[in-house]
C-alpha positions as CSV (number, residue, x, y, z in Angstrom):
1,M,0.1,0.1,0.2
2,T,1.7,3.2,-1.0
3,L,1.2,6.1,1.6
4,A,1.0,9.2,1.3
5,T,4.5,11.4,1.3
6,E,4.7,12.8,4.7
7,Q,4.8,16.6,4.6
8,P,5.6,18.8,7.8
9,A,2.2,19.1,9.4
10,P,1.5,23.1,9.8
11,T,1.3,24.4,13.1
12,L,-2.2,25.1,14.6
13,D,-1.3,29.0,14.3
14,Q,-0.7,28.2,10.5
15,L,-3.7,26.5,10.2
16,L,-5.8,29.1,11.7
17,A,-4.3,32.0,9.5
18,R,-5.3,29.5,6.5
19,I,-8.9,29.3,8.0
20,A,-9.2,33.2,8.8
21,D,-8.2,33.7,4.7
22,I,-11.4,31.7,3.8
23,Q,-13.7,33.0,6.4
24,P,-15.1,35.8,4.0
25,L,-16.3,33.1,1.7
26,L,-17.7,30.7,4.1
27,E,-19.4,33.3,5.7
28,R,-20.5,34.3,1.8
29,N,-22.0,31.0,1.4
30,A,-23.6,30.4,4.7
31,A,-27.3,31.5,3.6
32,Q,-26.9,29.1,0.2
33,G,-25.9,26.2,2.3
34,E,-28.7,26.9,4.8
35,A,-31.2,27.2,1.9
36,D,-29.7,23.8,0.4
37,R,-29.3,22.0,3.7
38,R,-25.8,21.3,2.8
39,V,-22.6,22.7,3.1
40,V,-21.8,24.7,-0.5
41,E,-19.2,22.3,-2.3
42,E,-16.9,25.6,-3.1
43,S,-16.7,25.9,0.9
44,I,-15.8,21.9,1.2
45,A,-13.3,22.5,-1.4
46,A,-11.8,25.5,0.4
47,L,-11.8,23.9,3.7
48,T,-10.1,20.6,1.8
49,D,-7.5,22.9,0.4
50,V,-6.5,24.5,3.7
51,G,-6.0,21.1,5.6
52,A,-9.3,21.7,7.6
53,F,-10.4,18.2,7.2
54,K,-6.8,16.8,8.2
55,I,-6.8,17.8,11.8
56,A,-7.0,14.2,13.4
57,Q,-6.0,12.1,10.3
58,P,-2.8,9.8,11.3
59,R,0.1,11.4,9.9
60,R,1.2,8.2,8.0
61,Y,-1.7,9.5,5.5
62,G,-0.8,12.9,5.2
63,G,-2.9,14.0,8.0
64,Y,-1.7,16.3,10.9
65,G,-2.2,14.3,13.9
66,L,-3.0,17.4,15.9
67,P,-4.0,17.4,19.6
68,V,-7.9,17.5,20.6
69,R,-7.4,21.1,21.5
70,A,-6.5,21.7,17.8
71,M,-10.2,20.2,16.6
72,L,-11.8,22.8,19.0
73,D,-9.7,25.7,17.7
74,V,-10.3,24.6,14.1
75,S,-14.1,24.1,14.3
76,A,-14.6,27.5,16.4
77,A,-12.9,29.4,13.4
78,V,-14.7,27.9,11.0
79,A,-18.0,28.6,13.0
80,E,-17.3,32.3,13.2
81,A,-18.3,32.2,9.3
82,D,-20.8,29.7,9.5
83,G,-22.2,27.1,12.2
84,G,-23.3,24.5,9.9
85,T,-19.9,24.0,8.3
86,A,-18.1,24.2,11.2
87,W,-20.3,21.1,12.6
88,V,-19.5,19.4,9.3
89,V,-15.6,20.1,9.9
90,A,-15.8,18.9,13.5
91,L,-17.7,15.9,12.7
92,S,-15.7,15.0,10.0
93,N,-12.3,15.2,12.1
94,V,-13.6,13.0,14.9
95,C,-14.9,10.7,12.3
96,A,-11.4,10.5,10.9
97,W,-10.0,10.1,14.2
98,L,-12.2,7.1,15.0
99,A,-11.4,5.8,11.8
100,G,-7.8,5.9,13.1
101,L,-8.5,3.6,15.9
102,F,-9.3,0.8,13.4
103,S,-6.7,-1.9,12.5
104,V,-4.0,-0.6,10.0
105,Q,-5.7,-2.5,7.4
106,A,-8.9,-1.0,7.8
107,Q,-7.1,2.5,7.7
108,D,-5.3,1.6,4.2
109,D,-9.3,0.9,2.9
110,V,-10.2,4.5,3.9
111,W,-6.9,6.6,3.2
112,G,-4.6,4.1,1.2
113,A,-5.7,5.2,-2.0
114,N,-7.3,8.5,-1.3
115,P,-5.3,10.3,1.3
116,D,-8.3,13.2,1.3
117,A,-11.0,10.6,2.2
118,K,-13.8,11.9,4.4
119,V,-15.3,10.1,7.0
120,S,-18.9,10.6,9.0
121,G,-20.2,8.5,11.6
122,V,-23.0,7.5,13.7
123,L,-22.3,5.5,16.6
124,S,-26.0,4.3,17.8
125,P,-26.5,0.6,16.7
126,T,-29.5,1.0,14.7
127,A,-29.0,-2.2,12.4
128,E,-29.1,-5.9,12.2
129,T,-26.3,-8.1,11.4
130,T,-25.9,-11.5,10.4
131,K,-22.6,-13.5,11.2
132,V,-20.9,-14.6,8.0
133,D,-17.5,-16.2,7.3
134,G,-15.0,-13.3,7.3
135,G,-17.4,-10.7,9.0
136,W,-21.1,-9.6,9.1
137,R,-23.7,-8.7,6.6
138,V,-25.3,-5.4,7.9
139,T,-29.1,-4.0,7.0
140,G,-29.7,-0.6,8.8
141,R,-30.6,2.9,9.0
142,W,-28.3,5.8,10.9
143,Y,-29.8,9.1,11.5
144,Y,-28.6,11.4,11.6
145,N,-25.3,11.3,9.9
146,S,-23.7,15.0,9.8
147,G,-21.6,15.6,6.7
148,S,-23.6,13.1,5.0
149,W,-23.2,14.6,1.6
150,H,-19.4,15.0,1.6
151,G,-18.2,11.7,3.3
152,D,-16.3,8.9,1.3
153,W,-16.7,6.5,4.0
154,A,-19.1,6.2,7.4
155,G,-18.1,4.7,10.7
156,L,-21.5,3.2,11.7
157,G,-22.6,1.3,15.2
158,I,-23.8,-1.9,14.7
159,P,-24.9,-5.2,16.9
160,L,-22.5,-8.0,16.7
161,T,-24.1,-11.2,16.3
162,D,-22.7,-14.7,16.7
163,E,-23.3,-17.6,14.5
164,R,-26.6,-18.3,16.3
165,G,-27.9,-15.0,15.5
166,E,-27.7,-13.7,19.2
167,V,-26.2,-10.0,20.0
168,V,-22.8,-11.0,21.7
169,D,-21.3,-7.3,21.5
170,Q,-21.7,-4.0,20.2
171,G,-19.5,-2.8,17.6
172,M,-18.6,0.2,15.0
173,A,-18.0,-0.6,11.3
174,L,-16.3,1.4,8.6
175,V,-18.2,1.0,5.3
176,P,-17.6,2.8,2.1
177,R,-20.0,5.6,1.3
178,T,-20.7,3.8,-2.3
179,D,-22.3,0.6,-0.2
180,L,-24.5,2.6,1.3
181,G,-28.3,4.2,0.3
182,F,-29.2,7.6,1.4
183,E,-32.3,9.3,2.4
184,D,-32.7,13.3,2.6
185,T,-34.4,13.6,6.0
186,W,-32.4,16.7,7.5
187,F,-35.8,19.5,8.0
188,V,-34.6,21.1,11.1
189,A,-34.6,24.7,12.6
190,G,-30.8,25.2,13.0
191,M,-27.8,23.7,12.0
192,R,-29.6,23.1,8.2
193,S,-26.4,23.2,6.4
194,S,-24.9,20.3,8.6
195,G,-26.9,17.7,5.9
196,S,-27.2,15.5,8.8
197,N,-29.0,12.7,6.6
198,C,-29.6,9.2,6.9
199,L,-27.5,6.6,5.8
200,I,-29.0,3.0,4.6
201,A,-27.1,-0.3,4.4
202,D,-29.1,-3.2,2.7
203,D,-27.7,-6.6,3.3
204,V,-24.1,-4.8,2.9
205,F,-21.1,-7.1,3.8
206,V,-18.6,-5.8,6.3
207,P,-15.4,-7.8,6.7
208,E,-13.8,-8.5,10.3
209,H,-10.9,-6.0,9.9
210,R,-13.7,-2.6,9.3
211,V,-15.1,-3.6,12.5
212,M,-14.3,-2.5,16.2
213,S,-15.8,-3.8,19.6
214,V,-17.0,-0.6,21.6
215,P,-17.1,-1.6,24.9
216,P,-13.3,-2.3,25.0
217,A,-12.7,1.2,23.3
218,I,-14.2,3.0,25.9
219,G,-11.5,1.9,28.1
220,G,-8.8,2.5,25.7
221,Q,-8.6,-0.9,24.1
222,Y,-8.7,-0.2,20.4
223,A,-7.7,-2.0,17.4
224,N,-5.0,0.0,16.3
225,G,-2.6,-1.8,18.3
226,E,0.4,0.1,19.4
227,P,-0.1,3.5,17.3
228,E,2.6,5.7,16.5
229,E,0.8,8.9,17.5
230,D,-0.4,9.8,21.0
231,L,-3.6,11.3,19.7
232,F,-4.9,7.6,18.8
233,R,-4.5,6.7,22.5
234,A,-6.6,9.4,24.0
235,A,-10.0,8.4,25.8
236,L,-12.9,7.6,23.2
237,V,-15.9,9.0,24.8
238,P,-14.5,12.5,26.3
239,V,-12.9,13.2,22.8
240,L,-16.4,12.1,20.9
241,T,-18.2,14.7,23.3
242,L,-15.9,17.5,23.6
243,V,-15.0,18.1,19.6
244,L,-19.0,19.4,19.7
245,A,-18.1,22.6,21.9
246,G,-15.9,23.5,19.2
247,P,-18.5,25.1,16.8
248,Q,-20.2,26.8,20.0
249,L,-17.3,28.4,21.0
250,G,-17.1,30.2,17.7
251,L,-20.6,30.8,17.5
252,G,-20.4,32.5,20.8
253,R,-17.5,34.7,19.8
254,K,-19.1,35.9,16.6
255,A,-22.3,36.8,18.6
256,L,-20.3,38.8,20.7
257,K,-18.4,40.5,18.0
258,L,-21.3,41.6,16.1
259,V,-23.4,42.9,18.9
260,R,-20.2,44.8,20.1
261,E,-19.6,46.0,16.7
262,K,-22.9,47.5,16.3
263,A,-23.4,49.1,20.2
264,A,-21.7,52.4,19.0
265,R,-24.0,52.9,16.2
266,K,-27.4,51.2,17.5
267,A,-29.9,53.4,19.4
268,I,-32.3,52.0,22.0
269,S,-35.4,52.0,21.0
270,Y,-38.0,54.2,23.2
271,T,-35.1,55.4,25.7
272,N,-32.9,58.5,25.9
273,Y,-30.1,56.4,24.6
274,A,-28.7,57.5,21.1
275,T,-26.1,54.4,21.2
276,Q,-26.6,51.0,23.2
277,A,-22.8,51.7,24.0
278,E,-24.1,54.8,26.6
279,S,-26.5,52.3,28.2
280,V,-25.1,50.6,31.7
281,A,-27.7,48.0,31.2
282,F,-26.2,47.3,27.8
283,Q,-23.0,47.2,29.3
284,L,-24.0,44.7,32.0
285,Q,-25.3,42.3,29.4
286,L,-22.3,42.6,27.4
287,A,-19.7,42.0,30.1
288,E,-22.3,39.0,31.2
289,A,-22.0,37.4,27.7
290,A,-18.3,38.0,27.4
291,M,-17.7,36.4,30.7
292,R,-20.0,33.4,29.9
293,I,-18.1,32.9,26.8
294,D,-14.7,33.1,28.4
295,T,-16.0,30.4,30.9
296,A,-17.2,28.0,28.1
297,H,-13.4,28.5,26.5
298,L,-11.9,28.0,29.9
299,H,-13.6,24.4,30.6
300,A,-13.7,23.1,27.1
301,Y,-9.7,23.9,26.9
302,R,-9.4,22.1,30.5
303,A,-11.2,19.2,29.1
304,A,-9.0,19.1,25.9
305,D,-5.6,19.5,28.4
306,D,-7.0,16.5,30.4
307,I,-7.3,14.3,27.2
308,D,-4.0,15.4,25.5
309,T,-2.3,15.1,28.6
310,A,-3.8,11.7,29.3
311,S,-3.2,10.4,26.1
312,A,0.5,10.4,26.2
313,G,0.4,8.7,29.7
314,A,-1.9,6.5,31.5
315,F,-5.6,6.4,30.4
316,P,-7.8,8.8,32.5
317,D,-9.8,7.2,35.1
318,L,-13.7,7.5,35.2
319,E,-13.8,10.6,37.4
320,T,-11.8,12.5,34.9
321,R,-13.7,11.0,31.7
322,A,-17.1,12.0,33.5
323,R,-15.7,15.8,34.3
324,T,-15.0,16.0,30.5
325,R,-18.6,15.3,29.7
326,A,-19.5,18.0,32.6
327,D,-17.0,20.4,31.0
328,T,-18.5,19.8,27.6
329,G,-22.0,20.4,28.9
330,W,-21.1,23.7,31.2
331,A,-19.3,25.1,28.0
332,V,-22.3,24.5,25.5
333,E,-24.5,25.7,28.4
334,N,-22.7,29.2,28.9
335,I,-22.8,29.7,25.3
336,T,-26.4,29.3,24.5
337,R,-26.7,31.7,27.7
338,A,-24.7,34.3,26.6
339,I,-26.0,34.1,23.0
340,D,-29.4,34.8,24.5
341,V,-28.4,37.7,26.3
342,L,-26.8,39.2,23.3
343,L,-29.9,39.1,21.3
344,S,-31.9,40.5,24.0
345,A,-29.1,43.2,24.3
346,H,-29.0,43.7,20.7
347,G,-32.5,43.8,20.4
348,A,-35.6,42.5,18.2
349,G,-33.6,43.3,15.0
350,S,-31.5,40.3,15.8
351,F,-34.3,38.1,14.0
352,A,-34.5,39.6,10.9
353,E,-33.6,37.2,8.1
354,V,-30.9,39.1,7.1
355,N,-29.3,39.2,10.4
356,P,-26.6,36.6,11.1
357,L,-27.5,36.8,15.0
358,Q,-30.8,34.8,13.9
359,R,-28.9,32.0,12.4
360,I,-26.1,31.8,15.0
361,W,-28.9,31.5,17.6
362,R,-30.7,28.7,15.6
363,D,-27.5,26.8,15.1
364,S,-26.5,27.2,18.5
365,A,-29.7,26.3,19.9
366,V,-30.1,23.1,17.8
367,A,-26.5,21.9,18.3
368,A,-26.8,22.4,22.3
369,R,-29.3,19.6,22.1
370,H,-27.1,16.9,21.0
371,A,-27.6,14.0,23.1
372,I,-24.3,13.7,24.6
373,V,-23.6,17.3,25.5
374,L,-26.9,17.9,27.2
375,P,-26.1,19.9,30.5
376,A,-28.3,18.1,32.9
377,V,-27.3,14.4,31.6
378,N,-23.6,15.2,31.9
379,Y,-23.8,16.8,35.5
380,E,-25.6,13.7,36.5
381,V,-22.9,11.8,35.1
382,Y,-20.3,13.3,36.7
383,G,-22.1,13.6,40.2
384,K,-22.5,10.1,40.2
385,A,-18.8,9.7,39.7
386,L,-17.9,11.9,42.2
387,L,-20.0,10.2,44.7
388,G,-18.7,6.7,43.4
389,R,-22.0,5.6,42.9
390,D,-22.7,2.3,40.7
391,D,-26.0,3.4,39.3
392,Q,-24.2,5.4,36.4
393,I,-26.8,6.0,33.6
394,T,-24.8,5.2,30.6
395,P,-21.7,3.3,29.8
396,L,-20.5,6.2,27.7
397,I,-17.9,7.9,30.0
């Protein structure tokens, strides 16, 4: 198998500078992407050219293998231009990371012939399988597969059955997009351009080397053997959870920027204030929003540092992994509250269709309801871990 010629990976600062250069293009295409319910191909091509989809791809295939914190920063930078596009970038990168946990043979299947291959994925095992010689035959439907329009491969949750048809394990399968059907199902209030549609398998054969058992993976036992890069030893669920905070950070920053910039020119109707900037009430709201956005960054970065530090040493314990889920929920909750404060401070004009604030608000609100980032659920997971209870509500920690 011929691997991509290894080139020096860009630094995070270099990559962010490249993304800054294309932010005007991404922002210009945002409304069209929302109308089409998929990211405009010009934006996908530009992001591919600057390397935005190679953050967590193994270096042996031309990827950058950057730490988890880089995944946050890159998707946040894209979100300053468009939330749906950032969601696709975040999910494509974390699914590339997932593919890097599979066997080397499976990784060769994904990237050996096409180092630019993109991966989408859904962890839920919404399928049926039949054990056959050398693998499984799979039939199922997976909602909602973000970036489904752009992926070359998909990582899909499946039940693993034995020869008697009994479910004996839960797995993740890598399946080429050409083997899968597609149903356009993504009709939503926000994150419309993420294109999170349904992928369909109809009696598709998946060889054993492209299947990874999920329960051992939750504990850090992956199919990739002894990876060359620390990134591919990182804890599974903390990574899958935290990356979803990245787009939120960028959405919060952009909302603050927009409201702050208009404050010196926008009046407060039915008051004596010629500009919002003169109002103490507005100043307090702006400060609160800014502090909440800062708080979100601090917790997201702490979680990223926990993951990145642990991946170079011992696998993190359950309490640390649970705290990552809580950090993610706390970050997301503070962003959504900050955006609500900013929209109230800015006024009813926030909701004009031509105002990007209303799309930021809708994108953030929809993304915040992803099951694995729900604040109340994640706080319960962390609280039970702090108390050492044995009645955890999920194995996904």
